[in-house]
Every structure is written in structure tokens, then in C-alpha cells.
NUFI-648620 format. One line per field, with one value per residue: x, y, z of N, C-alpha, C in turn; residue in one letter. Coordinates in steps of 0.001 Angstrom, whole numbers. Example, Ala and Ser with C-alpha at 12.3 -4.5 7.8 and 13.67 -1.06 7.14 Angstrom:
// residues 2
n_c1	(13190, 12850)
n_c2	(-5690, -2250)
n_c3	(7800, 7080)
ca_c1	(12300, 13670)
ca_c2	(-4500, -1060)
ca_c3	(7800, 7140)
c_c1	(13200, 12900)
c_c2	(-3300, 30)
c_c3	(7800, 7870)
res	(a, s)
END
This chain:
// residues 58
n_c1	(1927, -217, -3263, -6555, -8664, -11301, -13960, -14052, -16555, -19310, -19910, -17495, -15880, -16699, -16868, -14108, -13588, -14893, -13726, -12282, -13229, -12658, -11977, -10020, -9903, -12325, -11080, -10604, -10420, -9192, -10894, -9711, -7064, -6075, -5282, -5307, -8053, -10534, -13904, -16848, -15694, -13452, -10821, -7651, -5244, -5614, -8125, -10133, -14104, -16572, -16074, -16059, -13881, -13503, -11697, -9137, -5982, -1960)
n_c2	(68976, 72373, 72224, 73979, 74863, 75221, 75075, 77056, 79744, 80497, 83067, 84196, 83273, 84166, 87166, 87468, 86866, 88701, 90946, 89685, 89821, 92727, 95328, 97564, 101131, 102710, 104595, 107765, 109745, 112982, 115585, 118261, 118472, 115678, 113697, 111136, 110654, 109964, 109165, 111538, 113562, 116344, 117214, 116654, 117647, 119731, 121085, 121118, 120697, 119141, 120972, 123027, 125566, 124401, 124360, 126615, 126199, 126193)
n_c3	(158167, 158323, 159400, 158923, 161952, 162264, 160117, 157198, 157236, 154872, 154620, 155387, 153464, 150906, 151289, 151028, 148581, 147268, 146156, 143831, 141389, 140829, 138318, 136442, 136047, 133658, 130960, 128979, 126392, 126520, 124525, 124009, 125048, 124248, 126455, 128405, 130657, 133399, 132882, 132433, 134094, 135066, 133138, 134161, 133015, 131054, 132177, 130926, 130461, 128828, 126901, 127732, 129785, 133292, 135218, 136039, 134294, 134117)
ca_c1	(1179, -934, -4668, -7541, -9136, -12418, -14515, -14623, -18001, -19401, -19735, -16007, -15180, -17119, -16279, -12862, -13726, -15732, -12440, -11636, -13721, -12194, -11175, -9005, -11018, -12243, -10392, -11499, -9611, -9649, -10970, -8962, -5340, -5892, -4527, -6265, -9257, -11426, -14667, -17121, -14620, -12457, -9632, -6469, -4335, -6257, -9100, -11681, -15060, -17619, -15931, -15845, -12746, -13998, -10642, -8240, -4509, -1232)
ca_c2	(70234, 72629, 72011, 74756, 74150, 75325, 75246, 78415, 79660, 80942, 84631, 84758, 82770, 85046, 88253, 87325, 86460, 89731, 91719, 89067, 90344, 94155, 95828, 98779, 102122, 103093, 106153, 108349, 110781, 114454, 116083, 119384, 118119, 114745, 112730, 110168, 111008, 109481, 109875, 112639, 114333, 117530, 116880, 117003, 118416, 121061, 121609, 121361, 119549, 119572, 121895, 124654, 125389, 124723, 125042, 127549, 125776, 127280)
ca_c3	(157784, 159170, 158873, 159716, 163002, 161898, 158487, 156880, 156492, 153523, 154518, 155094, 152092, 149848, 151464, 150759, 147173, 146464, 145369, 142746, 140429, 140216, 136773, 136284, 135896, 132382, 130527, 127913, 125567, 126468, 123161, 123765, 124949, 124233, 127328, 129481, 131806, 133736, 131928, 133608, 135215, 134342, 132755, 135194, 132837, 131093, 132993, 130443, 130682, 127838, 125835, 128444, 130722, 134458, 136562, 135089, 134578, 133474)
c_c1	(85, -2415, -5690, -8428, -10629, -12867, -14633, -15705, -18271, -19457, -18346, -15362, -15186, -16834, -14918, -12730, -14238, -14750, -11749, -12135, -13239, -11571, -10821, -10298, -10817, -11477, -10840, -10151, -9869, -9938, -9954, -7542, -5113, -5076, -5709, -6498, -9798, -12721, -15806, -16903, -14135, -11284, -8558, -5566, -4515, -7217, -10536, -12747, -16466, -17350, -15631, -14636, -13587, -12925, -9444, -6459, -3367, -922)
c_c2	(70901, 72862, 73324, 74046, 74152, 75276, 76718, 78635, 80522, 82407, 85131, 84285, 83766, 86524, 88425, 87184, 87651, 90441, 91062, 89928, 91871, 94437, 96984, 99596, 102385, 104573, 106427, 109294, 112001, 114970, 117762, 118959, 116512, 113689, 112209, 110537, 110125, 110029, 110652, 112916, 115569, 116780, 117297, 117741, 119922, 121827, 121843, 120203, 119776, 120464, 123379, 124998, 125695, 125069, 125856, 126550, 126764, 126367)
c_c3	(158607, 158296, 159700, 161111, 162710, 160665, 158290, 156145, 155405, 153612, 154430, 153881, 151110, 149805, 150779, 149319, 146236, 145795, 144096, 141326, 139664, 139102, 137168, 135815, 134113, 132059, 129456, 127556, 125978, 125150, 122881, 124041, 124434, 124999, 127793, 130174, 132123, 133066, 133181, 134599, 133890, 134227, 133377, 134482, 131916, 131652, 132284, 130742, 129578, 126842, 126534, 129585, 132027, 135572, 135338, 135365, 133955, 132204)
res	(m, p, v, p, k, r, k, t, s, r, a, v, r, d, s, r, r, a, n, d, g, l, k, a, p, a, h, s, v, c, p, q, c, h, e, a, k, l, p, h, r, v, c, p, s, c, g, y, y, d, g, k, e, i, v, e, t, e)
END
């Protein structure tokens, strides 16, 4: 069986484990078109933010 030649340092170990706690980004519902969107961002499907049209879409 292969055995590590050197002990893994705490910095390397903890850096590797830093990404274990990542979560999926939150989603909210657009009040205009009721599609899922990221919070505090313009809706990609209708272009509205805070009840105003920011980006023109077809």
C-alpha cells in the first residue's frame, strides 16, 4: 500500500477543506415574470429590477 512520504501540513489540509462548506447560490422569484433569478440582480428573462425595466428584452 502506498504511504505518504511526509506529513500533510495543517495549512495544506485546511486549504483543501476550505471548499467543503460551499452551498448552492440562493434563488428568488421575479415578481414580473415569476421566473427564478439571483437576488439583487436584474431578471435575465424579462429585464426588470425593483419594478422598473432596466434591460430591454424581446
